[in-house]
VEXDREN-2710 file (C-alpha; in Angstrom, 1 decimal):
% VEXDREN-2710
k/r/px/py/pz
1/MET/34.6/-21.1/26.9
2/ILE/33.1/-20.4/23.5
3/LYS/29.5/-19.3/23.6
4/GLU/27.3/-21.5/21.5
5/ARG/24.1/-20.7/19.5
6/ILE/20.9/-22.6/20.3
7/ILE/20.5/-23.7/16.7
8/ASP/23.9/-25.4/16.8
9/ILE/23.2/-27.0/20.2
10/ILE/19.9/-28.4/18.9
11/THR/21.3/-29.5/15.5
12/HIS/24.5/-31.1/16.9
13/PRO/23.9/-31.8/20.6
14/LYS/26.9/-32.6/22.8
15/ILE/25.1/-34.7/25.4
16/ASN/26.6/-34.5/28.9
17/GLU/29.0/-31.7/27.9
18/THR/29.2/-28.3/29.6
19/ILE/27.9/-25.5/27.3
20/ASN/27.9/-21.7/27.5
21/ILE/25.0/-19.9/26.0
22/ASN/23.4/-16.4/26.0
23/GLY/19.8/-15.5/25.2
24/TRP/16.6/-13.8/26.2
25/VAL/14.1/-15.3/28.6
26/ARG/10.7/-16.2/26.9
27/THR/9.1/-17.6/30.0
28/ARG/10.0/-18.9/33.5
29/ARG/7.8/-21.3/35.4
30/GLY/8.2/-23.8/38.2
31/SER/8.0/-24.2/41.9
32/LYS/10.0/-23.2/45.0
33/ASN/12.4/-26.1/44.3
34/VAL/13.1/-25.7/40.6
35/SER/12.6/-23.2/37.8
36/PHE/12.2/-24.0/34.1
37/ILE/13.4/-21.2/31.8
38/ALA/12.6/-21.1/28.1
39/LEU/15.7/-19.4/26.5
40/ASN/15.9/-18.1/23.0
41/ASP/18.8/-16.4/21.2
42/GLY/17.2/-15.7/17.8
43/SER/19.1/-18.3/15.9
44/THR/16.1/-20.6/15.7
45/ILE/12.4/-20.5/16.6
46/LYS/13.0/-23.2/19.1
47/ASN/13.7/-22.5/22.7
48/LEU/16.2/-24.3/24.9
49/GLN/14.9/-25.3/28.3
50/ILE/17.1/-24.3/31.3
51/VAL/16.6/-26.2/34.5
52/ALA/17.6/-24.1/37.6
53/GLU/17.5/-26.0/40.9
54/ALA/16.6/-23.5/43.7
55/SER/19.3/-25.0/46.0
56/CYS/22.0/-23.8/43.6
57/PHE/20.9/-20.2/43.2
58/LYS/19.9/-17.2/45.4
59/GLU/16.2/-16.4/45.5
60/ASP/16.9/-12.8/44.5
61/LEU/18.6/-14.0/41.3
62/ILE/15.7/-16.3/40.3
63/LYS/13.2/-13.5/40.8
64/LYS/15.1/-11.3/38.4
65/ILE/14.8/-13.9/35.6
66/THR/11.7/-12.5/34.1
67/THR/10.3/-12.5/30.6
68/GLY/12.5/-10.3/28.4
69/ALA/15.6/-10.5/30.6
70/CYS/18.9/-11.3/28.9
71/ILE/21.0/-14.0/30.7
72/ASN/24.1/-16.1/30.3
73/VAL/23.9/-19.8/31.3
74/ILE/26.7/-22.3/31.8
75/GLY/25.5/-25.9/32.4
76/LYS/25.4/-29.5/31.3
77/LEU/23.4/-30.5/28.2
78/ILE/21.3/-33.6/28.8
79/ASN/18.4/-35.4/27.3
80/SER/15.1/-34.2/28.6
81/SER/12.5/-36.4/30.1
82/GLY/9.8/-33.8/29.3
83/SER/7.3/-34.3/26.5
84/GLU/7.7/-30.8/25.0
85/GLN/11.5/-30.9/24.4
86/SER/14.2/-33.4/23.7
87/LEU/17.1/-31.5/25.3
88/GLU/17.6/-29.3/28.4
89/VAL/20.4/-27.7/30.2
90/THR/21.1/-28.2/33.9
91/ALA/22.3/-24.8/35.0
92/GLU/25.5/-24.5/37.0
93/THR/25.8/-20.7/36.8
94/ILE/23.4/-18.0/35.6
95/LYS/24.3/-14.3/35.1
96/ILE/21.8/-11.7/34.4
97/LEU/23.3/-9.6/31.6
98/GLY/20.3/-7.3/31.2
99/PRO/17.2/-7.4/33.5
100/ALA/13.8/-6.6/32.2
101/ASP/11.3/-4.7/34.3
102/SER/8.5/-7.2/34.5
103/GLU/5.8/-4.6/35.0
104/ASP/6.8/-2.4/32.0
105/TYR/8.0/-5.1/29.5
106/PRO/5.4/-5.0/26.7
107/LEU/5.8/-8.5/25.4
108/GLN/4.3/-10.6/28.2
109/PRO/3.8/-14.3/27.5
110/LYS/0.4/-14.0/25.9
111/LYS/-1.0/-13.5/22.4
112/HIS/-0.4/-10.0/21.0
113/SER/-2.1/-8.5/18.0
114/LEU/0.1/-7.6/15.0
115/GLU/-1.1/-4.0/15.4
116/PHE/0.2/-3.9/18.9
117/LEU/3.5/-5.4/17.9
118/ARG/3.8/-2.9/15.1
119/GLU/3.6/-0.1/17.7
120/ASN/6.4/-1.9/19.5
121/ALA/8.6/-2.7/16.5
122/HIS/11.7/-2.1/18.5
123/LEU/10.9/-5.3/20.4
124/ARG/8.8/-7.4/18.0
125/PHE/11.9/-9.2/16.7
126/ARG/11.7/-11.2/20.0
127/THR/8.4/-12.8/19.3
128/ASN/8.1/-16.2/17.5
129/THR/6.2/-14.7/14.6
130/PHE/8.6/-11.9/13.8
131/SER/11.8/-13.8/14.5
132/ALA/10.6/-16.4/11.9
133/ILE/9.7/-13.6/9.4
134/PHE/13.0/-11.9/9.7
135/ARG/15.1/-15.0/9.5
136/ILE/13.2/-15.9/6.3
137/ARG/13.8/-12.3/5.0
138/HIS/17.5/-12.8/5.5
139/GLY/17.4/-16.2/3.8
140/LEU/15.4/-14.8/0.8
141/THR/17.9/-11.9/0.5
142/PHE/20.8/-14.4/0.4
143/ALA/18.9/-16.6/-2.2
144/ILE/18.3/-13.6/-4.5
145/HIS/22.0/-12.6/-4.5
146/ASN/23.1/-16.2/-4.8
147/TYR/20.8/-16.9/-7.8
148/PHE/21.9/-14.0/-9.8
149/ASN/25.6/-14.6/-9.0
150/ASN/25.3/-18.2/-10.1
151/ASN/23.7/-17.1/-13.3
152/GLY/26.4/-14.5/-14.3
153/TYR/24.6/-11.4/-13.2
154/ILE/26.5/-8.4/-11.9
155/ASN/25.0/-6.4/-9.0
156/ILE/25.0/-2.7/-9.5
157/HIS/23.9/0.0/-7.1
158/THR/21.6/2.4/-8.8
159/PRO/21.0/6.0/-7.5
160/ILE/18.7/6.5/-4.6
161/ILE/18.6/10.2/-5.4
162/THR/17.5/10.9/-8.9
163/GLY/16.3/13.5/-11.3
164/ALA/14.3/11.0/-13.3
165/ASP/10.8/9.5/-12.8
166/ALA/11.1/6.0/-14.2
167/GLU/7.4/5.2/-14.2
168/GLY/6.2/8.7/-15.0
169/ALA/3.8/8.3/-12.0
170/GLY/4.9/11.5/-10.3
171/GLU/4.3/10.3/-6.7
172/MET/7.9/10.9/-5.5
173/PHE/9.6/12.3/-2.4
174/LYS/11.5/15.5/-3.1
175/VAL/15.1/15.8/-1.9
176/SER/16.3/19.2/-1.0
177/ASN/18.6/21.2/1.3
178/LEU/16.8/24.5/0.6
179/ASP/15.6/26.6/3.6
180/PHE/11.9/25.9/3.6
181/ASN/11.3/29.1/5.5
182/ASN/13.1/31.2/2.8
183/LEU/12.7/29.4/-0.5
184/PRO/14.4/31.0/-3.5
185/LYS/11.8/32.0/-6.2
186/LYS/11.9/32.7/-9.9
187/GLU/10.2/35.7/-11.5
188/ASN/7.1/33.5/-12.1
189/ASP/7.0/32.7/-8.3
190/THR/8.0/29.1/-8.7
191/ILE/10.8/27.6/-6.7
192/ASP/14.3/28.2/-8.1
193/PHE/15.8/24.7/-7.8
194/SER/19.0/25.9/-9.5
195/GLN/20.0/27.1/-6.0
196/ASP/19.4/23.7/-4.5
197/PHE/22.2/21.3/-3.6
198/PHE/22.2/19.5/-7.0
199/GLY/21.2/22.5/-9.0
200/LYS/18.0/20.9/-10.1
201/GLN/14.9/19.3/-8.6
202/THR/15.7/15.8/-7.3
203/ASN/13.7/13.0/-5.7
204/LEU/14.0/9.6/-4.0
205/THR/13.9/6.9/-6.7
206/VAL/10.9/4.8/-7.5
207/SER/12.9/2.4/-9.6
208/GLY/16.5/1.6/-10.6
209/GLN/15.4/0.1/-13.9
210/LEU/16.5/2.9/-16.3
211/GLU/20.0/3.0/-14.8
212/ALA/20.2/-0.8/-14.7
213/GLU/19.5/-0.8/-18.5
214/LEU/22.7/1.3/-18.9
215/GLY/24.6/-1.4/-17.1
216/ALA/23.1/-4.2/-19.1
217/LEU/24.0/-2.5/-22.4
218/ALA/27.6/-2.9/-21.5
219/LEU/27.9/-5.7/-18.9
220/GLY/25.3/-8.0/-20.4
221/ARG/23.6/-9.2/-17.3
222/VAL/23.0/-6.9/-14.3
223/TYR/20.6/-6.6/-11.4
224/THR/19.7/-4.1/-8.7
225/PHE/18.4/-4.9/-5.2
226/GLY/17.8/-1.8/-3.2
227/PRO/15.4/0.6/-1.5
228/THR/12.8/2.5/-3.5
229/PHE/10.3/5.1/-2.5
230/ARG/6.8/6.2/-3.4
231/ALA/4.7/9.0/-2.0
232/GLU/1.3/7.4/-2.6
233/ASN/-1.4/8.8/-0.5
234/SER/-2.5/5.2/0.4
235/ASN/-2.9/3.5/3.7
236/THR/-3.7/-0.1/2.7
237/SER/-2.2/-3.4/3.8
238/ARG/-0.3/-3.6/0.6
239/HIS/1.4/-0.2/0.5
240/LEU/4.6/1.1/1.9
241/SER/6.4/4.4/1.3
242/GLU/9.8/2.7/1.5
243/PHE/10.2/-0.7/0.1
244/TRP/12.9/-2.9/-1.7
245/MET/12.9/-3.9/-5.3
246/ILE/14.8/-6.6/-7.3
247/GLU/15.3/-5.5/-10.9
248/PRO/17.4/-7.6/-13.3
249/GLU/18.1/-6.4/-16.8
250/THR/19.5/-8.7/-19.5
251/ALA/21.0/-7.8/-22.9
252/PHE/20.2/-10.0/-25.9
253/ALA/17.1/-11.3/-24.2
254/ASP/13.6/-11.1/-25.6
255/LEU/10.3/-11.4/-23.8
256/ASN/10.4/-15.2/-23.8
257/ASP/13.8/-15.2/-22.3
258/ASN/12.6/-12.7/-19.7
259/MET/9.7/-15.0/-18.7
260/ASP/12.0/-18.0/-18.5
261/LEU/14.3/-16.1/-16.2
262/ALA/11.5/-14.8/-13.9
263/GLU/9.9/-18.2/-13.5
264/ASP/13.2/-19.9/-12.7
265/PHE/14.2/-17.2/-10.3
266/LEU/10.9/-17.3/-8.3
267/LYS/11.0/-21.0/-8.0
268/TYR/14.6/-21.0/-6.9
269/CYS/14.0/-18.4/-4.2
270/ILE/10.9/-20.1/-2.8
271/LYS/12.5/-23.6/-2.9
272/TYR/15.5/-22.2/-1.0
273/CYS/13.3/-21.0/1.8
274/ILE/11.4/-24.3/1.9
275/GLU/14.6/-26.2/2.2
276/ASN/16.4/-24.0/4.7
277/TYR/13.7/-22.6/6.9
278/GLU/11.5/-25.6/7.6
279/ASP/10.9/-24.8/11.3
280/ASP/10.0/-21.2/10.7
281/LEU/7.7/-22.1/7.8
282/ASP/6.0/-24.8/9.8
283/PHE/5.4/-22.3/12.6
284/LEU/4.0/-19.7/10.2
285/ASN/1.9/-22.3/8.5
286/HIS/0.3/-23.3/11.8
287/ARG/-0.2/-19.6/12.7
288/LEU/-2.1/-19.0/9.4
289/GLU/-4.3/-22.1/10.0
290/GLU/-5.2/-20.8/13.4
291/GLU/-5.9/-17.3/12.1
292/GLU/-8.2/-18.6/9.3
293/LYS/-10.3/-20.6/11.8
294/ASN/-11.8/-17.3/12.9
295/LEU/-12.7/-16.2/9.4
296/LYS/-15.9/-16.9/7.5
297/LYS/-15.6/-19.7/4.9
298/GLU/-15.7/-17.3/2.0
299/GLU/-12.8/-15.2/3.5
300/ARG/-10.5/-18.2/3.9
301/SER/-7.7/-18.6/1.4
302/GLY/-8.4/-22.3/0.7
303/MET/-4.7/-23.1/0.8
304/SER/-2.3/-23.6/3.6
305/LEU/1.0/-21.7/3.5
306/LEU/3.0/-24.7/2.5
307/GLU/0.4/-25.6/-0.2
308/ARG/0.7/-22.2/-1.8
309/LEU/4.5/-22.5/-1.9
310/ALA/4.2/-25.9/-3.5
311/PHE/1.6/-24.4/-5.9
312/VAL/4.3/-22.2/-7.4
313/VAL/7.3/-24.5/-7.2
314/ASP/5.6/-27.6/-8.6
315/ASN/3.8/-26.1/-11.6
316/THR/4.9/-24.8/-14.9
317/PHE/3.5/-21.2/-15.2
318/GLU/0.7/-20.8/-17.7
319/ARG/1.4/-18.2/-20.4
320/ILE/-1.4/-16.3/-22.1
321/THR/-1.9/-13.0/-23.9
322/TYR/-3.8/-10.1/-22.4
323/THR/-6.3/-10.5/-25.2
324/HIS/-6.9/-14.1/-24.3
325/ALA/-7.2/-13.3/-20.6
326/ILE/-9.8/-10.7/-21.3
327/GLU/-11.8/-13.1/-23.4
328/ILE/-11.7/-15.7/-20.6
329/LEU/-12.7/-13.2/-18.0
330/ARG/-15.5/-11.7/-20.1
331/ASN/-17.1/-15.1/-20.6
332/SER/-16.5/-16.3/-17.0
333/LYS/-19.4/-17.0/-14.6
334/PRO/-18.4/-14.4/-12.1
335/ASN/-18.4/-11.7/-14.8
336/LYS/-21.7/-12.9/-16.4
337/LYS/-23.4/-13.1/-13.0
338/LYS/-21.9/-9.7/-12.0
339/LYS/-20.0/-11.2/-9.1
340/PHE/-16.8/-9.3/-10.0
341/GLN/-16.6/-5.9/-8.3
342/TYR/-15.1/-4.7/-11.6
343/LEU/-16.8/-6.1/-14.6
344/ILE/-14.8/-7.0/-17.7
345/ASN/-16.2/-5.5/-20.9
346/GLY/-13.4/-5.9/-23.3
347/PHE/-9.9/-5.0/-24.6
348/GLY/-8.4/-2.1/-22.7
349/ASP/-9.9/-3.0/-19.3
350/ASP/-7.4/-3.0/-16.4
351/LEU/-7.1/-6.3/-14.6
352/GLN/-7.8/-6.1/-10.9
353/SER/-6.7/-8.5/-8.2
354/GLU/-10.1/-10.4/-8.3
355/HIS/-9.5/-11.1/-12.1
356/GLU/-5.9/-12.2/-11.6
357/ARG/-6.9/-14.5/-8.8
358/TYR/-9.7/-16.0/-10.9
359/LEU/-7.2/-16.9/-13.6
360/VAL/-4.7/-18.4/-11.3
361/GLU/-6.9/-20.2/-8.7
362/LYS/-10.0/-21.1/-10.7
363/LYS/-9.2/-21.2/-14.4
364/PHE/-5.7/-22.6/-14.7
365/LYS/-4.9/-23.7/-11.1
366/LYS/-1.3/-22.6/-11.5
367/PRO/0.7/-19.3/-11.7
368/VAL/-0.1/-17.4/-14.8
369/ILE/2.0/-15.0/-17.0
370/ILE/0.0/-12.5/-19.0
371/THR/1.8/-10.9/-21.9
372/ASP/1.2/-8.3/-24.7
373/TYR/-0.8/-5.6/-22.8
374/PRO/-2.4/-2.6/-24.5
375/LYS/0.2/0.1/-25.0
376/ASP/-2.1/2.7/-23.4
377/ILE/-1.9/1.1/-19.9
378/LYS/1.9/0.5/-19.9
379/ALA/5.1/2.5/-19.6
380/PHE/6.9/4.3/-22.4
381/TYR/10.0/2.1/-22.5
382/MET/8.2/-1.1/-23.4
383/LYS/8.7/-2.7/-26.9
384/MET/5.9/-2.1/-29.3
385/ASN/4.4/-5.2/-31.0
386/GLU/3.8/-5.2/-34.8
387/ASP/0.1/-4.6/-34.2
388/ASN/1.0/-1.1/-32.9
389/SER/-1.6/-1.4/-30.2
390/THR/0.1/-3.8/-27.7
391/VAL/3.5/-3.9/-26.1
392/ARG/5.8/-6.8/-25.1
393/ALA/5.0/-6.6/-21.4
394/MET/4.5/-9.4/-18.9
395/ASP/2.9/-9.7/-15.5
396/ILE/3.3/-12.9/-13.3
397/LEU/0.3/-13.7/-11.2
398/PHE/0.4/-15.7/-8.0
399/PRO/-2.4/-17.3/-6.0
400/LEU/-4.0/-15.1/-3.2
401/ILE/-1.8/-12.1/-3.9
402/GLY/-2.3/-11.4/-7.6
403/GLU/0.5/-9.6/-9.5
404/MET/4.0/-10.6/-8.3
405/VAL/6.3/-9.5/-11.1
406/GLY/6.0/-6.9/-13.8
407/GLY/8.4/-6.7/-16.7
408/SER/8.9/-6.2/-20.4
409/GLN/11.1/-6.3/-23.4
410/ARG/12.5/-2.8/-23.7
411/GLU/12.2/-0.6/-26.8
412/GLU/15.7/-0.6/-28.3
413/ASP/14.9/1.4/-31.4
414/TYR/15.8/5.1/-31.0
415/ASP/13.0/6.4/-33.3
416/LYS/10.3/4.2/-31.9
417/LEU/11.3/5.1/-28.3
418/SER/11.4/8.8/-29.2
419/ASN/7.9/8.7/-30.8
420/ARG/6.5/6.8/-27.8
421/MET/8.0/9.4/-25.4
422/ASN/6.3/12.1/-27.4
423/GLU/3.0/10.3/-27.2
424/MET/3.2/10.0/-23.4
425/ASP/4.7/13.5/-22.8
426/VAL/7.9/12.1/-21.3
427/ASP/10.6/14.7/-20.9
428/LYS/13.4/13.8/-23.4
429/LYS/15.8/16.4/-22.0
430/GLU/15.6/14.8/-18.6
431/LEU/16.3/11.3/-20.1
432/TRP/18.8/12.3/-22.8
433/TRP/21.2/9.7/-21.4
434/TYR/18.7/6.9/-21.6
435/MET/18.0/7.7/-25.2
436/GLU/21.6/7.8/-26.1
437/THR/22.1/4.2/-25.4
438/ARG/19.7/3.6/-28.3
439/LYS/22.1/5.5/-30.6
440/PHE/25.3/3.8/-29.5
441/GLY/25.4/0.0/-30.0
442/THR/21.8/-0.8/-29.1
443/CYS/20.4/-4.3/-28.9
444/ILE/17.3/-6.1/-27.7
445/HIS/17.1/-6.4/-23.9
446/SER/14.6/-7.2/-21.3
447/GLY/14.0/-6.9/-17.5
448/PHE/11.5/-7.1/-14.7
449/GLY/10.8/-5.7/-11.3
450/LEU/9.8/-7.7/-8.2
451/GLY/8.7/-6.1/-4.9
452/PHE/10.7/-7.8/-2.2
453/GLU/8.1/-7.3/0.5
454/ARG/5.4/-8.6/-1.7
455/LEU/7.3/-11.8/-2.2
456/MET/7.9/-11.9/1.5
457/MET/4.1/-11.7/2.1
458/PHE/3.6/-14.6/-0.1
459/ILE/6.3/-16.8/1.4
460/THR/5.4/-16.1/5.0
461/GLY/1.6/-15.9/4.7
462/VAL/1.5/-12.5/6.4
463/LYS/-1.4/-10.3/5.2
464/ASN/0.0/-6.8/6.0
465/ILE/3.1/-5.6/4.2
466/ARG/4.1/-3.6/7.3
467/ASP/4.8/-6.9/9.0
468/VAL/7.5/-8.2/6.6
469/ILE/9.8/-5.2/6.8
470/PRO/11.6/-4.4/10.1
471/PHE/10.5/-0.7/10.3
472/PRO/7.6/0.2/8.1
473/ARG/7.4/3.7/6.5
474/THR/3.8/4.6/5.6
475/ARG/1.7/7.8/5.4
476/GLN/1.8/9.7/8.7
477/TYR/4.1/7.0/10.2
478/ALA/7.9/7.1/10.4
479/GLU/8.7/5.8/13.9
480/PHE/11.9/4.1/15.0
END
């Protein structure tokens, strides 16, 4: 007999037919005459109730059906007379595939903190919260690939091991097979990386952008979606040392084209999750509402999870320049009354999360795209504007979370790129291949980067980035 998934049983119920299902026990309750087993197989957040009459099963078997146990059930699917479910299975046979020691099993049927579940990440998939999160993570992954495939983009796998620092930020993990107890040294007592595996110093990548540009300048439209790494000495709820990035690059596209693509892409992905993960989002929406009841009024988000998703999907993103944004913020009440933690004085100031949220949630009441940032606070590869002081960059700001996307039109002119690299002390020898694309058939092109886990935080309402990736990697933590 074919084993069925609970999601299929609930979606297309075959009443009065015998079904064969596997799953994990969430709870068992009842009396000496009958047991009610809540069974879940991970295909849906909904459990299927199994009714086991005591007269049909040995007492020893029933006692072993504890929370966490894995069982197989064959029985008849019927309409339930209970108020909490519409379907149930009258069990005919039950096999225990994998018992769970009831005393040692960490996930007892009670409320657990996210911190506790993080420490038990090998089991947290079995909880309602994390099963919902990781089903949505799968759906969002599919939506991303589907969107780019439908729009003519080619997926390329950029290097995880690299000799280039795309952002010039430094904070990279070194890759080496040298003997740390006997490092080869040069005459000046520095490490001789020529004896390392790759013959040079290499690192784990912080971005696939530079390599993606090479693909775009031949294939037209490409995107990367892969792991990136950053050795930031940070332990906040928004930082991971290993995370995933989506980075499209488009030839013959200027900054306006780039903004159009990013807005359309974000709306598509969020809409896909709304349409395909209704039960999981409803659960997470309710979870967030319950969580915020315990917060002070000023700490509450002011938007339910479903409202914030609609906030993005249903609005046309506002587009303003950095100069205009600074002027709005400088003259705003929070700035004048010194309620901002970081006061805005004028051109050149960095925008913090509090400023970004003010623009999105208070001023425009819609997502905002800020363009044309000062060149001094942006990367070397961004296209210079004619004013020679700003670059064709863009940041997309979302409610509650601030910056969601960062991108730009790339500098395609060889001489201008060369001069900019000189200004910012970027090693031209290291990036000779990147510069050569500007010598051989260059063209305008644009791209952006989107942190996958940050988008997951927004869609699920989860406030700690460590809870939207299966096995978080952070400073002093690399378990599992």
